[in-house]
C-alpha positions in Angstrom: 85.5 96.5 101.6 84.4 95.9 98.1 86.5 93.4 96.2 87.8 94.2 92.8 87.6 91.3 90.4 89.3 91.6 87.1 91.0 89.8 84.3 94.8 89.5 84.6 97.0 88.7 81.7 100.3 86.8 82.2 102.8 89.4 83.2 105.6 87.0 84.2 108.9 88.5 83.6 111.3 86.9 81.1 112.8 83.8 82.7 116.5 83.0 82.7 117.5 80.0 80.7 118.7 78.0 83.7 117.6 77.5 87.2 119.1 80.0 89.6 120.8 79.1 92.8 118.8 78.8 96.0 119.2 80.2 99.4 120.4 78.2 102.4 118.7 77.1 105.6 120.5 78.0 108.8 120.0 77.2 112.5 120.8 79.2 115.5 123.8 77.8 117.5 127.2 78.8 118.7 128.8 76.6 116.1 130.6 77.6 112.9 129.2 77.5 109.4 129.9 74.1 107.9 129.4 72.9 104.3 128.3 69.4 103.5 129.0 68.5 99.9 126.7 65.8 98.5 126.9 64.2 95.2 123.4 63.5 93.9 123.1 62.0 90.5 126.5 63.4 89.5 125.5 66.9 90.5 127.3 68.5 93.5 124.9 70.4 95.8 126.4 72.4 98.7 124.3 72.7 101.9 125.4 75.5 104.2 124.1 75.2 107.8 124.7 76.5 111.3 123.3 73.7 113.4 123.4 71.9 116.7 121.8 68.8 115.4 123.4 68.1 112.1 121.8 68.4 108.7 123.4 65.7 106.6 120.0 64.1 106.0 118.7 67.2 104.4 119.7 66.4 100.9 117.7 66.9 97.7 115.1 64.2 97.7 115.4 63.6 101.4 111.5 63.6 101.6 111.0 61.7 98.3 107.6 59.9 98.4 106.5 61.9 101.5 103.1 63.5 101.8 102.9 67.3 101.8 100.6 69.2 104.1 100.5 72.9 103.5 98.6 74.9 106.2 98.1 78.6 105.5 97.1 81.0 108.2 95.3 84.1 107.0 96.1 87.4 108.7 98.5 85.9 111.3 101.4 88.0 112.5 104.5 86.1 113.3 104.9 88.0 116.6 101.5 86.7 117.9 102.6 83.1 118.1 104.2 81.5 121.2 107.1 80.1 119.1 107.9 83.6 118.0 108.2 84.9 121.5 104.6 86.1 122.2 103.9 85.4 125.9 100.1 85.8 125.7 99.7 83.3 122.9 97.8 80.0 123.2 99.3 78.2 120.3 100.5 74.9 121.6 100.2 73.0 118.3 102.1 75.6 116.2 104.7 75.9 119.0 105.1 72.1 119.0 105.7 72.1 115.3 108.4 74.7 115.7 109.9 72.9 118.6 110.7 69.9 116.5 111.2 71.5 113.1 112.5 74.6 111.4 111.3 78.0 112.3 112.2 80.9 110.0 112.6 84.0 112.0 112.3 86.5 109.2 109.7 85.3 106.6 108.2 88.0 104.6 105.0 88.1 102.5 105.3 89.8 99.1 102.0 91.8 99.6 99.6 92.3 102.5 96.8 90.6 100.6 95.4 87.1 100.6 95.1 86.2 96.9 98.5 87.6 95.8 100.4 86.0 98.7 98.8 82.6 98.1 99.5 82.8 94.4 103.1 83.5 95.3 103.2 80.4 97.6 101.7 78.3 94.8 103.9 79.5 91.9 107.2 80.6 93.5 106.7 84.0 91.8 106.2 87.5 93.3 103.0 89.3 92.3 104.3 91.2 89.3 105.6 87.9 87.9 102.4 85.9 88.4 100.0 88.8 87.7 97.8 88.7 90.8 98.2 92.2 92.2 95.0 92.4 94.4 92.3 90.3 95.9 89.8 89.5 93.1 92.5 89.1 90.5 92.8 85.7 88.8 95.9 83.6 88.4 96.3 83.0 84.7 96.0 79.4 83.4 99.4 79.8 81.9 101.1 79.8 85.3 102.3 76.5 86.7 101.3 75.7 90.3 102.8 73.5 92.9 99.6 71.3 92.7 100.0 70.9 89.0 103.6 69.8 89.3 102.8 67.3 92.1 99.7 66.0 90.4 101.7 65.2 87.3 104.0 63.1 89.6 101.1 61.1 90.8 100.2 62.9 94.0 96.6 63.0 95.2 95.8 66.7 95.5 93.1 68.4 97.6 92.5 71.9 98.9 90.2 73.1 101.7 89.5 76.8 101.5 87.8 79.1 104.0 87.6 82.4 102.2 85.9 83.6 99.0 89.1 85.4 98.1 90.6 82.0 97.2 87.6 80.5 95.4 88.4 78.4 92.3 87.3 81.3 90.1 90.5 83.1 91.0 92.7 80.4 89.5 94.4 78.7 92.5 92.5 75.5 91.9 94.9 74.6 89.1 96.2 71.1 89.7 93.9 70.2 92.6 91.7 67.1 92.0 89.5 68.3 94.9 89.1 72.0 95.6 86.6 72.5 98.4 85.8 76.2 98.5 82.2 76.1 99.7 82.5 79.2 101.9 78.9 80.4 101.8 76.1 78.3 103.4 73.7 77.1 100.7 70.8 78.7 102.4 72.3 82.2 102.6 71.8 84.9 100.0 75.0 86.7 99.4 75.1 90.3 98.4 77.7 91.5 95.8 78.5 94.7 97.8 78.1 96.2 101.2 75.3 94.5 103.1 75.7 90.7 103.7 78.6 88.7 102.3 79.2 85.2 103.5 82.9 85.4 102.8 84.3 82.7 105.1 83.7 79.4 106.9 84.9 78.4 110.2 88.1 76.6 111.1 86.0 73.8 112.4 84.1 73.4 109.1 87.3 73.5 107.1 89.0 71.0 109.3 86.0 68.6 109.2 86.2 68.7 105.4 90.0 68.1 105.4 89.8 65.2 107.9 87.1 63.5 105.9 89.4 63.6 102.9 92.5 62.5 104.8 90.6 59.6 106.3 90.1 58.0 102.9 92.2 54.9 103.2 91.9 53.9 99.5 94.7 56.2 98.3 98.0 54.4 97.6 100.0 57.4 96.3 101.3 60.3 98.5 99.1 63.3 98.9 99.4 67.1 98.7 96.7 68.7 100.9 96.3 72.4 101.5 94.3 73.7 104.4 93.5 77.4 104.6 92.3 79.0 107.8 90.7 82.5 107.5 89.4 83.0 111.1 92.0 85.6 112.3 90.8 88.0 109.6 88.6 90.9 110.6 86.0 90.9 112.1 87.4 89.0 115.0 84.8 86.7 116.5 86.4 83.7 118.2 84.2 81.0 119.7 83.3 81.6 123.3 85.9 79.1 124.5 88.6 81.2 122.9 87.4 84.6 124.0 88.4 86.1 127.3 91.2 85.1 129.7 92.7 88.4 129.0 93.3 87.6 125.3 92.4 90.0 122.6 89.7 88.7 120.2 92.4 88.6 117.5 94.6 86.3 119.6 91.5 84.3 120.4 90.9 83.6 116.7 94.5 82.5 116.4 94.1 80.2 119.4 91.0 78.7 117.8 92.8 78.0 114.6 95.6 76.4 116.5 93.2 74.0 118.2 91.7 73.0 114.9 95.2 72.4 113.4 95.7 70.1 116.4 92.9 67.9 115.2 94.7 67.5 111.8 98.0 66.7 113.4 96.4 64.2 115.7 94.9 62.4 112.7 98.3 62.2 111.1 99.6 60.6 114.4 96.7 58.2 114.6 97.2 57.0 111.0 101.0 56.9 111.5 101.5 59.4 108.7 103.6 62.0 110.6 107.0 60.5 109.8 106.1 60.4 106.1 104.5 63.8 105.9 106.3 67.2 105.4 104.2 69.9 107.1 104.6 73.5 106.0 102.8 76.2 108.0 102.9 79.8 106.6 101.0 83.0 107.1 99.9 84.9 104.1 100.2 88.3 105.6 99.9 90.0 109.0 97.6 92.5 110.6 98.1 96.2 111.4 96.3 96.2 114.8 96.5 100.0 114.6 100.3 100.1 114.3 101.2 103.0 111.9 97.5 103.9 112.0 96.4 100.8 110.1 93.7 98.7 111.8 93.8 95.8 109.5 95.9 95.3 106.3 96.2 95.9 102.5 97.3 99.5 102.4 100.8 99.7 104.0 103.9 97.5 103.7 105.4 97.7 107.2 106.4 94.4 108.9 103.2 94.5 111.0 101.4 93.3 107.8 104.3 91.5 106.0 106.2 89.6 108.7 104.6 86.1 108.9 105.3 82.7 110.4 107.0 80.0 108.4 107.5 76.6 109.9 108.6 73.3 108.4 108.2 70.0 110.3 108.8 66.4 109.7 110.0 64.0 112.4 111.9 62.0 109.9 113.9 65.1 108.7 114.1 67.5 111.7 114.6 66.7 115.3 115.7 69.5 117.8 114.2 72.9 117.3 116.2 74.9 114.7 115.7 78.6 114.1 116.9 80.2 110.9 117.6 83.8 111.8 120.5 84.9 109.6 118.6 85.6 106.4 115.3 87.0 105.1 113.1 84.5 103.3 110.1 84.9 101.1 106.8 83.0 100.7 108.1 82.5 97.1 110.7 80.2 98.6 108.2 77.6 99.7 107.6 76.0 96.3 111.3 75.4 95.3 112.2 74.3 98.8 109.5 71.6 99.1 109.9 70.4 95.5 113.6 69.9 96.1 113.0 68.1 99.3 110.4 65.9 97.6 112.9 65.1 94.9 110.9 66.8 92.2 112.6 69.0 89.6 112.2 72.7 90.3 111.0 74.9 87.3 113.5 77.4 86.0 113.0 81.1 86.4 111.3 81.2 89.8 111.6 84.3 92.0 111.8 82.1 95.0 115.0 80.2 96.1 115.6 76.8 97.6 116.1 77.4 101.3 118.6 74.6 101.9 121.1 75.0 99.1 123.2 78.2 99.5 125.0 80.5 101.9 123.2 83.1 104.1 123.0 86.4 102.3 122.3 89.5 104.3 122.2 91.5 101.1 119.3 89.5 99.7 116.5 92.1 99.0 113.0 90.8 98.8 110.5 92.7 96.6 107.3 93.8 98.4 104.3 95.8 97.3 100.7 96.8 97.7 98.7 97.7 94.6 95.4 97.7 96.5 95.7 101.4 97.4 96.1 102.3 93.8 93.5 99.9 92.3 90.8 100.4 94.9 91.3 103.9 96.3 93.1 105.8 93.6 96.1 106.5 96.0 99.7 105.7 95.2 100.8 102.1 95.2 103.7 101.2 97.5 106.8 99.2 96.4 109.9 98.3 98.4 112.8 96.1 99.1 113.2 94.2 102.4 116.6 93.0 103.5 117.6 91.2 106.7 118.4 94.4 108.6 116.8 97.3 106.6 113.9 98.2 104.3 113.2 100.8 101.7 109.7 101.8 100.7 109.0 103.8 97.5 106.1 106.1 98.2 105.2 109.8 97.6 107.1 110.2 100.9 109.8 107.5 100.7 110.9 105.7 103.8 114.1 103.8 104.9 114.3 101.9 108.2 117.2 100.3 110.1 115.4 97.2 111.3 118.1 96.1 113.6 117.9 99.3 115.6 114.3 100.1 114.9 112.3 96.8 114.4 108.9 98.6 114.7 109.8 101.0 111.8 109.2 104.2 113.8 112.1 106.3 112.6 112.3 107.1 108.9 116.0 107.5 108.1 115.5 108.4 104.4 117.3 111.7 104.9 120.0 110.3 107.1 121.3 107.3 105.1 121.8 108.6 101.5 124.1 105.8 100.5 121.8 103.0 101.6 118.8 104.7 100.3 120.5 105.4 96.9 121.5 101.7 96.6 118.1 100.3 97.4 116.3 102.9 95.3 118.5 101.9 92.3 118.0 98.2 92.9 114.2 98.6 93.2 114.1 100.7 90.0 116.0 98.0 88.1 113.7 95.3 89.5 110.5 97.1 88.7 111.7 97.9 85.1 111.2 94.2 84.3 107.5 94.5 84.8 104.6 96.6 83.7 104.3 99.9 85.5 101.7 100.5 88.2 100.0 102.9 85.8 99.7 100.2 83.1 98.4 97.7 85.6 95.8 100.1 86.9 94.7 101.1 83.4 94.3 97.5 82.3 91.6 97.0 84.9 89.6 99.7 83.2 89.9 98.1 79.7 92.0 100.8 78.2 94.0 100.2 75.0 97.8 100.3 75.1 97.7 103.6 73.3 95.4 105.1 75.9 97.5 103.7 78.7 100.6 105.4 77.3 98.9 108.7 76.7 97.3 108.9 80.1 100.4 107.7 81.9 102.4 110.5 80.2 100.0 113.0 81.6 99.9 111.4 85.1 96.2 110.5 84.7 94.6 107.1 84.8 91.0 108.0 85.7 88.3 109.1 83.3 90.0 110.8 80.3 89.0 114.4 80.1 88.1 114.9 83.8 91.6 116.2 84.6 91.6 114.4 87.9 95.0 113.2 89.1 95.1 109.8 90.7 97.8 107.7 92.2 99.6 110.6 94.0 98.2 110.4 97.6 100.4 108.6 100.1 98.4 105.7 101.7 99.8 106.4 105.1 98.3 109.9 104.9 95.0 108.7 103.7 94.2 106.1 106.3 92.5 108.6 108.7 90.1 109.5 105.9 89.5 105.8 105.2 88.5 105.2 108.8 85.8 107.8 108.3 84.5 105.8 105.4 84.2 102.8 107.8 82.6 105.0 110.4 80.0 106.2 107.9 79.2 102.6 106.9 78.7 101.5 110.5 76.3 104.5 111.1 74.4 103.5 108.0 74.1 99.9 109.1 72.8 101.2 112.5 70.1 103.2 110.7 71.7 106.5 111.4 71.3 107.5 107.8 71.6 111.3 108.0 74.9 111.1 109.9 76.2 108.4 107.5 75.4 110.6 104.5 77.0 113.7 106.0 80.1 111.7 106.8 80.5 109.9 103.4 79.8 113.1 101.5 82.6 114.8 103.3 85.0 112.0 102.5 84.3 112.0 98.7 84.6 115.7 98.7 88.0 115.5 100.2 89.1 112.4 98.2 87.1 112.4 95.0 89.2 109.7 93.3 88.7 107.0 96.0 86.6 104.4 94.2 85.9 102.4 97.3 84.6 105.4 99.1 82.2 106.0 96.2 81.0 102.4 96.5 80.3 102.8 100.1 78.5 106.1 99.3 76.3 104.1 96.9 75.4 101.5 99.6 74.6 104.3 102.1 72.3 106.2 99.7 70.6 102.9 98.6 69.8 101.9 102.2 67.8 105.0 102.8 66.0 104.9 99.4 67.9 107.7 97.6 68.3 105.7 94.4 69.3 108.5 92.0 72.2 109.5 94.3 73.1 105.8 94.7 73.4 105.4 91.0 75.4 108.5 90.6 77.8 107.4 93.3 78.1 104.0 91.7 79.0 105.5 88.4 81.8 107.5 90.1 83.0 104.3 91.8 83.2 102.5 88.4 85.3 105.4 87.0 88.1 104.8 89.5 87.7 101.2 90.6 85.9 99.2 87.9 84.9 95.6 88.8 82.3 93.0 87.9 80.2 93.4 91.0 80.0 97.1 90.5 78.7 96.7 87.0 76.2 94.2 88.2 75.0 96.6 90.9 74.6 99.3 88.2 72.5 96.9 86.1 70.4 96.2 89.1 69.8 99.9 89.7 68.9 100.3 86.0 66.4 97.5 86.4 64.8 99.2 89.4 64.0 102.2 87.2 63.1 100.1 84.2 66.0 101.4 82.1 66.5 98.3 80.0 68.2 99.8 77.0 71.8 99.6 75.7 73.3 100.8 78.9 71.9 97.9 80.9 73.4 95.5 78.3 76.8 97.3 78.4 77.0 97.0 82.1 76.4 93.2 82.1 78.8 92.7 79.2 81.5 94.6 81.0 80.9 92.5 84.1 81.1 89.3 82.0 84.4 90.6 80.5 85.9 91.1 84.0 84.5 88.0 85.7 82.9 85.4 83.5 81.8 83.2 86.3 80.0 85.7 88.5 76.4 84.4 88.7 75.1 87.8 89.5 75.4 88.6 85.8 72.9 85.9 84.9 70.6 86.7 87.8 70.3 90.3 86.6 69.8 89.1 83.0 67.1 86.7 84.2 65.3 89.5 86.0 65.4 91.5 82.8 63.8 88.6 80.9 61.1 88.3 83.6 60.2 92.0 83.2 59.9 91.4 79.4 57.7 88.3 80.0 60.2 85.9 78.4 59.8 82.8 80.5 62.2 80.4 78.7 65.0 83.0 78.5 64.6 83.8 82.2 64.8 80.2 83.2 67.9 79.7 81.1 69.6 82.7 82.7 68.8 81.5 86.2 69.9 78.0 85.4 73.3 79.3 84.1 73.7 81.3 87.4 73.1 78.2 89.4 75.6 76.2 87.2 78.5 78.7 87.1 78.2 80.2 90.6 76.3 77.7 92.9 77.7 79.0 96.1 77.0 82.7 95.8 74.1 82.7 93.4 72.5 79.3 93.9 69.8 80.1 96.5 68.6 83.2 94.6 68.6 81.3 91.3 66.6 78.4 92.6 64.0 80.7 94.2 63.7 82.8 91.0 63.3 79.6 88.9 60.5 78.4 91.2 58.7 81.8 90.9 59.0 81.8 87.1 57.6 78.3 86.8 54.6 79.2 89.0 53.8 82.7 87.8 55.2 83.3 84.2 
């Protein structure tokens, strides 16, 4: 899938003047709810717990001076771990963390997307508040991250990333002294669309990098280390040792990640750091695995892609296994919870809540969304509220589920529960009124003025003015079968079955002419079989509905191929620069332009800039082109 990369302005909702109350942490037992009142610095803080082991040590600052290790598991469903009841799992290390720590039974991601969910973990804000609504969006510098707060308190900070969707260009490096995001091998040429994209590195490579940093014995201050594992993301290709034994390839990837996490935990034990380290493990989103017709994720907001693992562990704080199952919790709760445990002041106005400091609340309703369907495909966006026992989804065909009776969300009760639906619908409308509308968010990615946004939104259009094409009205759950045909056409094209691929993709764009991603794939397919005029036409259609920097770079490259080096070429690169200033492909294309004009010095300067701003994805190409220019121009 092509990745939309765009600027995002700060759309944080107005913050209240004072810090809001947090949510409590509870444990499964047959005991009664007890309240322990602690006086901390003259401020009374109530901790409400249901526990078999006692929680009197879990006061604010109970982990003051501790290290913090955050491990994020990309694309891992909660119900595919042993500690969440999955019998086929091979996850002994994750299960051991849960067996001696806190496991949250109902943790919910705010969106089924990597960048938005990680931005939520790092800011304590949901996507409309922090502004990252899709992969490829950038977290604004104005936002305050967990790493920035801990760095200011003297923590050594480092992150080890395994996916291009979390590269530093997308803003999550804020506050990290070390941000290791070298996901593409230095000897690999990375395409901007379609063909080859080195978008991840293995759990072994990420763990090696993290262990190298953790082994540094010169640090005197506590550390905050973030390790991100991407392996369970499609395509599933576990190492041979983790494939087979009756496991699915998806489960094999999770088992492989678990084994690498074991290496990190073993190092903590060897260095005697485990008692002074708070370990937090969280999934960023789940995976459809064909439930509700969704093979992977991004387009639907059922629990298959939003219910994630969340585990806290520290031998000094938690002993017997404790399961918190009487509330729904958000990934936005991670930041305020760990800051309070570490004894660090929690910023005011967060969407997340401290998970130790208030009573269970079955009525708490978490905001959930996906904007990917709107921004990438021209379909409707989905928005909803998730409570402990029910869920409402705002869609062209709205849905309401009784999760207690129907945990797999198979029976839509929207027509049978008018009171519950009316209540949640009103609460969702009030919540969304604080933020920019989906139409405004979509229009901003196309560089439209506020006046144009308002005029187009009033008409129900956000595509190309004057075309009269309505977008944002198709229900994603109805469109997934068509999207599978796009993927089928792409596979046929990669196999060299060009005629079949073209016939398939042309049928798709005829049926769904506003799907920008389908047009991008049409462009790839035409280009592979040498039909450049049609590839350019398809690319222009794609940019109409899903504009992004990589698309504009691809357009500039096609213009170069037919030696069309006039104002349109310059406009394409300027638009790409506007959307993603640090995309080295912009400078590669400009350098190629200078080569065609015989301008040696200008070409070298462009390639050098590509190497400087984007060494991972553009470095190899830039070096080769500089060598050619020096020898031949």
